[in-house]
Every structure is written in structure tokens, then in C-alpha cells.
N, C-alpha and C positions, 0 to 999 in steps of 0.2 A: 505494498500499500504506501504508493510513493505519496507524498502531498505537497502538503504542499511539504592567479590567478595565473671543427668551424678552420672559418676562412676566409680572409683579409679580403676587406671589404668596407670602400671607404662611401659615405652618401653621396660624395660630386660626382660619384663614378658611374650612383646606378641609375640613373635616367641613361646616359648610351650603354650600359652593360645590360639591363634590368628586361629579364627574361617578360616578352608580352604572354599575355593572359590565350593560350591555346584557343580554337577554335575549333571540334572538331567536327565531322564532315556528316550532313545531313542523317538523322536515324528514322524520317520523318515516316511514320508505317508502321512502322515497330512498338507496337505495346512494352512495357512494363516485364521485364522477365526478374526469375529471383536472382537471378548473379549481378543484377541491376543494382544489389543491395551493396558488393564491392566497390561499384561505381561512384557512391556517393561519397565528398568529400565533406566532412564536418569543420565548421569554422569555430574558432573559440577567442575568448580573451582578449579580444580586439588592445591596443592600446596607442593614443595617438600621441605621438612627440611635442616635449613642451613649444615646437615653433608652429607644430600642427601643421607639418610638411608630409609629413610619415606613421603609418601607420604599423606598427605590429600583431600581427599577428599569429594562430595557433593554430594549423591544419590536419585537419587527421585521415589517415589512409590507408585501407584497408590492408594486409597482407594474409591469405588464407595461406600460403605453404607451409608461413611461419606460424599460421594461428596468429596473430593481434595483432593490434591498431597499431598504427607510428604514429607520433604527434611528431611534428617541430616549428620551427617557427619561422615566417617568413616577413618580408619589408614592404608593404604595398607604398607604391605613392600614392599619397591622398587627391592625387590630382590628376594623374594618369591613369590607375589603375594598376601601372605594371608595378609584379614582383618580382624579392631574388628571395631563395632559401638562406637563411642568416644560419641554418643549423644543422649544414647537409652531413651523412653521415653517421646522425644521433636518432633514436626509435625511438625516442622519447623525451622531448623537450618541451617544455609550456610555463607557464605564468611567467609570459616577458613584462616587464616593468621600466619603465626609463628613470635616470638621475636623473636630478632637477632642471640638471642645466645640458642635457641631451646629451650629452657629450661620449656616454655609456651604455649599453639595454643590459637590463641582469636579467635571470633565466631559471627556474631549476629544470635539473635535468637527472634520469637515472641508469644503467645498464639494466641487464636482466636481474642481475645476483647483487646489485648493489646499494643500497638503501638513495634515495634522494638528496644533490645535494645542490647546494648556490653556486653560481657562473655569474663571473660578469668581462663583455667584449665594448672594447673602445669601439663607436661606430664610427667614428672616422680612421678607421681600418687600424688591424691586430688580430690576436688571436682571442679567441676564450678564454676564458681563467678558472680555473674552478677556485671558490671561497670556503669553500667549509669540508672538513671528512671527519661530518656528526657521524654515531652509528646506528644511530636511533630514526634520521634523515629527517632533513629540514619539511615540516608543514607547513610553515605561510613566512613571508616577508614582507619587507617594507622600508624604501629606502627613507636616511632620517632625512631631513631635510638642508643638512650643507655638502650630501652625495659623499659623506669619507665613511660613511658609516651605515648597519642595518638592524634591524628589529626581527629575529628571529625568534621563531615557533617548536620548539624541539619536545619531542615526549621524554620523560625522565628513564634513564638508565635505570634498568631491573636490576635489585640486589644479588648479586652470585650467593646463594647457600653454600654452603663448605663442610667439612665431616659427612656423619652419616647422615645429615640434613639437605644433604644436596638431592636425595631421592625424594625428596620431602615438596611435591608437588601442589598442597593445599593452597585455595585462597576463597574470600570472600566474596560471595556472589552480588550482594547490593541490586538494583533495579537494572540488570543486564540483562544481555540475550544470554540465549537458555546457550548457544554456540559455542560459550566463553569456555577455554579452555589454560586460562591466565587472567591473573586480578587488570585489568585495563591501568596500564599509567597514564597521571595526571602530562599536562600537555604547559611548557611556561613558557617565559622570555627571556633571551637571551639579544644581546650587543656582539657585533662583531664589524671589526677595522673592515672598511674595501678593499684591504689588500690579503685580511684573512687573520688566521692568530687567535691568539687564546680567547671563549666567549668572558662575556660578563654577564648577571643571570641573574634578572630584577621585578622574578616572580616563584611564591613558594608554595607548599603545603599542599592540600589537596585537594584545591579547586584545581579547573582546568580553564585557560583560556582559549576559546574557538578564534576569535579575528581580533588585530589589531589597528590602530590607526597614530599618526605621530600627533600630537597638537602642535598650536603654534608655537612656534623660537625650538621646539623638536628636544625640549628639557622634560616633557608631561610627554606618556602615552596613555591613549584611550582604550580598553583592554574587555572585550565582552568575555564573560565567568559565566563557568557553569559551576557548583560550589563540589561536585567529585566529576573524577572523568564518564562514571560508565554511562550506557546510551542512554535509556531511562533519565538521565537526570537532565536532558536538555532542556524541561519544560519549568526547569528554575536555574533564569540567569537572571543577573543584572551587567549595568554598564558600568566601569568604573575605572580613576584614575591612576598611576602612577609614577612618582617622582624617579628618573633612574639616578638621578645625583645620590639624592637623598633617601630612598627607598616607600619613602611616605605616599601612601595612599588615602582615597577618600571618592565617596559613592558621587557620581550623575546618576545611572536610574537603580534605586535597592532591588533588589529581589524580595520573595519567587515572582518570577515574571516570565514571560515567553519576549522575550527579542529576536527580530530579526532578521538585523541587520543594520549598521547607522554607519554615518558617515559626516566628515567634518568640514563647516562651510568654508568657500575661500580665503573669508578674512580669518581664518580661525575664533568663531566671536560663537559661534552658536553647532549645536551637534544635532545632526535630522535619526534619529530610530525608529523603524518597524518595532510595530505590535499591533495584538489583536482588538475586537473591540465582544465587551459581555467575559462571562467567567468563562467561557467555553475554549482558548486558542483555537485555531484550525477551524473549528466552526461556523466561528464568525470572519470575517470579514477583513483585513490585514490593511490598518489603519497607520500615518505618517504622523509623528509629532517633533520639534524643535523645540533644544534645551538650550539657553546660554550656558559655554563652557565653566566660567565662572561662578553660576548657582543661580537656583534663580527660578521659578516656576515651568512646567513643558505644558510647551501648545497644541493642541491640536491642529492641522490644518487642514485634512480628508474627509470630513464628516462630509461632507455634500456631495463627494464623488458616492457614495454609497458602491462600492467594488473594491476588490482583495485585488490591491497595491503594493505594487515593491520598486524595485533597480530604482531609486531614488539617487539623481543625479545634481548636485545643483549646480545654477548657470552661475557665470564669470561674475552677476554683479554680486551676489550672493544674498538677493532679496529674492527669488523663487528656484524652483526645484524642477522638473521634471518626473514624472511618475507611472509608472503603467501598468496595464492589470486588462483582462478579459474582461469584454465586455462584448455583451451576446455572441455572436459566432465569431469575435475579432478581437484583436488587440486592441485597447484605448493607451494614448499616449496624453496625457493634460500638464500642463504648465499650472504650478500652484505656489501661488505669491504667499511670500508671508505675512500680507493684509491685500484681504481681497477675495474675488472669485477666483476654482480654478479654470481654464479656459481649455480642450480638447480638441488638439492638434489632428489636422490632416493630411495624413500620410499615403493618400492615395489606396492603392490594394496592398501595400506591406504592411507585415504586420512583423513589428523587433522582436528579436528573442534574445536581446543581452539588453545592457542599460546602453548608455550614451555616453562617449568621454567629448568633455566640447571643451575646448583650445580657450585661452583667456579674450581671444578677438570675438567670440561666438562662434565658431565651423565646431559641427560636431560630425562624428559615424559613429554608426553602430552597426550589428548583423541583423536583417532581417530575412523573410521568406514571404511567399506570393504563395498564390496556390496552385499555379502554376509553374513554379520554379522555386527549387529546393533555396538553403540559405546564404546567401550573401552578403560582402559589404558594402554600406551604404554610405554615403557621405551626405550633408549639407551646412550650406556657406550660412545658416543660421533657424532658427527655432521656427520660422514661422519660412522658409523657404523650402520649394520643396525636395525631395529627399532624388540623388540620385545613385545610381547602380555603379560601384567600385570595379569590383571581379566579377568575373564569369568560370568560377572552376568548377558549377555545377551543369559547364552547359549542356556536357554529354545527357544527361537527365534529362533538361529541362527539353529536348528535344525531341523528346520522343511521343508516340501517338499515346494522347494523355485522356482522362475523362473526366469531364465537367463536373464543376466544383460549384454550389449554392445551398445555397442557408435553407433551412423548414422550417418555417413558427407551427404553433400549435397552443391551443385552448386547453389547457392544463389539467389532471383533475384541481379540486382546491383552494380555485382561484386565479390561478397561477398563468401564466405568458410563458411559452417556451421555446426550446428549439434548437437542433441538431445541424448536420451537414450532411449532403446528397453527395455521394460520387455515381456518376454514370459511367458505362461503361463507355470507351470510346466507338466511335461509332453507333452509337445511341441508337432509337430507333424508337419512336414511340407508341408507336402501332400496333407490338409484339410485348409477351410479358416475358420480364427475366428473376430469375433468383433474387431473394431478399437475403445480405449477409450485416446482421447486426454485429459493430467494431465498437466498445464500450469503454472509453475510458477510463481512469483509475482514480485514485486520489481518497476518498470522491472529491474530494477539492481541487480539481483539475476539470480543463475543458474543456472540448471540440471546439478548431474555428474551422475556418477556411481555409490556415494555413496550409503549403506543401507538406503533405505524406507518403512518402515510398512505401509503403506497408498498405496504406490505401487505395493508393494507386497501383498498385502488385493483385490486390484484391480484382479492384473493376477490372481490370486485365484479361480476369479469369472471365468474362462476360457478367460477372454480378454487380446490380443496384447494390453501392457500402453505404450504412445507415450506422451515422454517430452521432447517439440522440445524446443532449446534458440533460440531465436530472437534479433536483432538489437534492442541497450539500456542491453541486457544481458552485464555480466561485465567478462567477459569469453575470451574476442575475442581483446584484445587492445580497445585503444582509438577509431579508425575510428567508430569500430563499434557499441560501447556504445554509442555515442557521436552520431549517426544514427537515435537515437530514437528522439531528438532536433528537435518538431515542427513538429511530422511526426511519432503521440504518436500511431495511428492504421492504418494504410492505408501501411506503410512498415513494418515491425512486422507482422500483419496478408499476404499479400505477403509472407513471409520467413515460416511461421507456415504452408501455403500452399502448398510451394513446399517443406517442407517437409517429409508431407502425401505424395505426389505425390511420394516422393525417398521411402517411409515403402512401399506403395501400389506397386509400380515395383516389391515388392520383391515376388507378387503371393500368400499372405496367407490371405490377408486382405476380408473381408467380404463387400465387397462395400457399400451396400444397410442397413450397420448395424455400423456406426460409429457416436460418439457423444465426445463433444468438454466440458470440464468443469477448473474449476479452483477457484482458491479465487484470490482478492483481484485485484494487477495487470491482474492473471489470469484471474478472473471474467470478468474484464475491458474488455480482448483478448476473452471470449464466448461472451461476449454481440456484440463485435465487431465482429468477425467474423459469425457470425450467421443474422446478420441482412445484411451483403456484400457476404457470400457463402450459397448456400441451398443447404447443399450435408449431413445435418446430419440429425440423430433419436434424438436424446437428446442432449440436456445440462444442468450444472448448473453453474451457475452462483452466485458466492461465495464473500459475501462483495468489490458489483462488483463496480469498478468508472466507472459511466453512463452519469456523468451529472461534467463537469470540473469546470463549476460557483459555486460549491456544495462543490469544492473540496479545490479549492483555496479558498473559502469563511467563510466555516462553519472547515474544519478540524482540528487536530494539527497543523499541519506543513503550513496550511494553503498554505500560502505566495509565498512556493517553488514550487509549479504549475507553479509557472512563469519560472520558471529558460526553461523551454523546452517548453512552449507556445508564445514566444515575450513575455514574461512581466506582465502586468494587464491588467483582458479585460475589464475594466475600462477604460484605452486610448487609444485612437486616435480609430480609428475601431477594436479594438484586439478581442472584444466580439466574431465578426463571425467568425473569427479564431476558438475560445475555442468554439464554436456550433457546427461546423466543424468535430472536434476532438472528439468531445461525442458521446457516442451510442446512443445518445436519440435524434439524429439530424436523423436518420436512425430507429432507434427501431419499426415501421411503415413496415417496410420490412422482420420484422423477422416471418420464419413458424414453429420455430423447438419448440415441447414441451420443455419445460424451469421451474425449478427447480431454485427458489433465496432461500437463504443463508444469515442470516445476523445477529449481536449482536445488540440490540436494544440503547444500550449506546456504539458504533464504536466511537471510536474517532479519529479514521485515515479515515475512508470512511464509511463516513454521513452515518445512516441508510435512507435519505432522498431517496441516488438516486437509492434503489434498490426500494421502493416504487414506484417512478417515472418507473422506469420497468414495477412492474407489473400492473399497472394502462394500460401504455400503452398497454403490449399484454394483459391483458384480453379484453381490448375495441374493440381489433382488430380479436378476436376470437381465437386465442391461446392457448394452454393447458398449463396452466403456475400452479404452486403454489409459495407461498409464506410464508416458516420460517422463525417466527423470534422468539433470545432466551433474553430475558429480563435478559441481563447481559451484563457487558464494556467489554471493552479489543476488540482487533483488529480481533480475537479470540474468539470462548467461552472459560475460563479461567481454567473452573473446568473439569472431566471427564468423566461426566455424559454425557453435553452437548455435550461437545469434540464427544462421544462414537457415538451419535443421528445425528451429522450432519454427519459422514462416514455411518452409517448405511440408513440414507435416500437418500446422493447422491449414495451408490453402489442402493439401493432397485427406483430410478427413473428411475437409466438410465438401469435398468435389466427389471423394466413396459417398457420401451418407445421400448426395442427391441423385446419384446416378442407379443407387438401390434401392436406398431406404424408402419406409411408408411412413407419410404424415403418423405421429401420436395421438391417437386416438381419441375422442373428447377434447371440450370444446373449451372457451377463453375463460 
């Protein structure tokens, strides 16, 4: 359940030597195929140089032969879009950051058998140089304002037991994922010279530092911390400051609360911080407040937007921020002033998928995607200018024969106005009927949008109409809609989805004898719930499905977080009955739909135990079922070969049931 940065090269020579973005031969007429999953290039962590002329960017490419994703840092001309690889020969370079003067670029890198280390390279020419040699790996870093040192985050080293005690592997559990084999170690802040050398420590104790930023002047660090490093402690955070010279600490935002990021204003006077409405974090939209760094009252800025906002970036003036969030089936971006009303920007057909990197002069870059174009880098001269696409890394996929993408709306139950996304098969003919395949998003605090979906286009290429419904709990329609999932995990969302199906079938192009439902995580939960309560399905795919809320509360990484949406702990009063009532396992005996179950064996978010339970329930009741497990960690397989296998089996299962199965008997 998902919830809710070497070679000699000079900037002067890049314009002449830069490699233009290749434009492949047209692939028009060929639909998206399974192997196209490996052709998509991922983009991440755009960082605009202090002079506004260059963008450092991380590219992720697929290497099936070595079964890994390879990340490199490239430099993109912010005016022409030409680019050059800055880290050739490295398989895992990421998180670039410019020095304050722009004369150097730092990044993190690791090899297969070595921990992540911090590197720095001169942008005027020269080799990358390793700054750290730490055993536990660098988890994050930030340049000091004078460019002469870094603050870095490191996990504490584990104390070695000696003598007979070296065989003692016991550890205290706490609110942690059940997969843990040892106690987690706290992450603390250190500083190190840009030239390397000894580290100086600036935090200690059981608390763990999640992120950090230098305050104005460079003497203090702003830290986002949680009281212990255990995964379930992420719901108890606070914002504090530490003086790196004296060690003095003071609180900015006391805990326990859930803080989902912060950012210092350009003049250093204010810090913006994200938090949630209501008593149930995540189940209500995230808001943005600002707080004087010197002390004083925090002020809420985004109450009028009523959307789940994030990615807050200060404008150079320091009197407004850009924030983004799901809005219907698009991603909205608003200018939020310190005083006054928020204004929504018009970005045309582009949905941002990153924050905005903003130059002092007002120009900015961001990553975005469109309905028929995967993620690329975009540039804007100012916040009210039209975006201009700088790169074409994914031109090959964009040139495929793609299905039309369309928003559909309907009047849902309980008075909600609801929406979802349809992807039609290429060459769609409204004079014939097509199978309907639901691809349900996870979260539930996420949203299906019109933005590019490789898997959605791959499903549509099978001559299926793909329907991705939003349902209560989705983070695109305001607080009332998002919080309506509290203590109504399945029944209300199920009615929302079924109302959406009725709206789609009313258009007359759905073959109602071939309808399939599928999803991963909470999408898997919805799949299990829908097949247990409605008998219209020919096939189902339940990936990493939440089927038993007891397992989620007790075993998962976020564990007790489930209590925010289910009336608290299942072990208090008679709340256990409430947990069981909202678990698909309570109704699994009613499932008759042929179901493919998929899960990793080391999933920390939705434990594989829940897939085993669903498998045995279906098998014992004589339902056609297959359970495929992937011996990896992660909430989704982390490697490209297994990711491709998930998609292949998903499509093959639905295809097989459409060809040979019979619609489940019964009515809605």
C-alpha cells in the first residue's frame, strides 16, 4: 500500500560537443509491446544550476542482461535541450546537487558490492573525486552555503559483540516490519569537508534524522526527525534546529505529528512544512503552513485549495510558493502567496511529476508527462509562461500507435461526483464491443490521471478498453472524498467503482461477458473486495493485495498506521470485529472469479502472508487460482526482469480467462 535526490568536461565545451537528443525512426503503426517496458527511460532529480543555464538530471535505463536499472547523471542545456553524460561508466549515480557557486556538482554513487558514497566533480573540467568512505553508506547530503563542506546523513554502525556474545543475535522489535532480522539503527547528521577527511557528528541518541537543510548563515541545520528509527515511527515526527558549533537544539514544530517535508525560504526567514488535516494523517489531504525560523506562530496557506498538496517550492521573491497535487484526473499547480488567494497555473496538457527548480530570475524547470508522452524535462521562463519541452528521451515510446486517453465522470453513491480514466485500444471502433479491464490504483490516497501510463497503453494494445476508476479515499477531490474511506475501507469504494463501471458500459462498447478487475496494493485489496461482493467478472489479478487488516496492522512496515482508518487498534474494546468486517478474507468464500495472485516474498508494505491466505481460501473453495511469488524484497519487484514478468503474467492470465472462461453466475 503506497501512500501516501568520470570524464573531463567543461561547461564551455558542452555546447559544441553535446549530443543532440536522438530521434528514432517512426514506429507509427506498431502498438506498445511487452519489451517496450525496457525502452522507457526514467527521469528524476532535475537540478538547475545557479546561473540557470544547465540542468543536472538522473536518467534510469533498463539492463535486462544484468537484470538491473542503471542510473547516470546527465547535463542538459536549459536553452537547447542538448545533453551529455557526466557519469559514464557508472551503473548507479544519482542525487546530483550543484555547489552554491555552480563550479562543482556533487552526486551519490555505489557499485554492486559497495555502500553509497558522496562524490564531487568540477564543472569546469576534471575527474570526479570521492569525498566519503563510510561503512554504512550515505543516506543524504546537502551543501553548506559556503561550498566548503557537506552535511551528510549516516546510519550508526552496529556495535560488534565479542566472545560468546558474538552468537547472540537478539534484538528489540518495537513498531517495525516483521521482516526485520536486526534492530534498525538511527540515522544521524555529520559534517565533512568537501576535500574529504574526518567526520564531525551533530546529532545523537535514539532519534533518527529523515531529512535536513542548512539554515541561513550556515551555522544551524533544520532537521526532520522521528523518535526511533523503526518504520512505524514515521507517524511521530518533529521539526527542530541544531547549532553545529554549540550543539544547542530547539524545536520548530514539536511532535508527535506527521510532517511530510519542509523547505526554507530564499531569505532564510521562513520554513514551509507539510502536514495533514484532521486527526487521521494520510486519510485527509496534506496542507502547507509556514513558520518563522526565529520563532512564532505557524500559518496555514492552503486551506482554500482543498487538495492533497505537496512539492512546495519557494518563488525567488520569498512571498509565495508553488505547490502541486492531484486535481480530478490531472495534476494541478498553484501559486500560493503568503498573503492572498491561491492561483492555479495553466500548464496545458502537461502534468508535473516532480517539484519545480526555480532560478533567482524566475525561470524554472520540472519533469512532466502528457497523455501520449512519457516523462520529459520542461522549461518555463516564468510562472505564468507556457512550458517548453527540452528533452525527447522517450521519443520511441511516444511514437507508438497509442490508445486515446479520456476522462469519464459519473454521479457516484452518497452524493459524490466521481471520475476515472479510460484508455481505448488503438484503432478503436465505437461500432463494436470490447472487453473491459479495470486497472485500479493503490494507496488508496493516490489518483488515476490522464498522464502517461506505459502499462495502461500495454493493456489497451491487447484490444481491451482500460478503465482506471478513482474511488473514495483517492486524493484528487478534496477532504470529504479522501476522508470518506475512514472506517469504510471496501464497501463504499466498491460502490464507487461499480457506479463507474455502469457509466462506462452505458456507452455501449463494452462486452459485458468479458470484464476483468486488477490492481496492485490497495488496487489488489479492491480486486479481492470486488470479486467477493460482485459476480460480474471473467478474470481477476490481485497483486500485493491487502486481504487481512490484522496482518497489515501487526506485521507491515507502517503497521499501526492502519489504525487511523479503522477506529484505532484492533486489540482495544471490540474493534477486532471491525477489522475483520473490512477485510476481504471475511468474504473470500464468496469469490468465484478465476484469480491470479502476485506478491514478492519480502514485501514490507503488504506482507506476503495475506496473499497466502487468499490463495488457500480460493483453492479450498474450488476457484481457479494461481499464486506467483517473487523471491525479492520491495513492495513491487525491484528488478526489471521480474517487473516484466509481472506484466506478462498479468496480461496472459486475463487473456486466457477471456478466451476460455465463463462469466461468474449471479447478479450485481
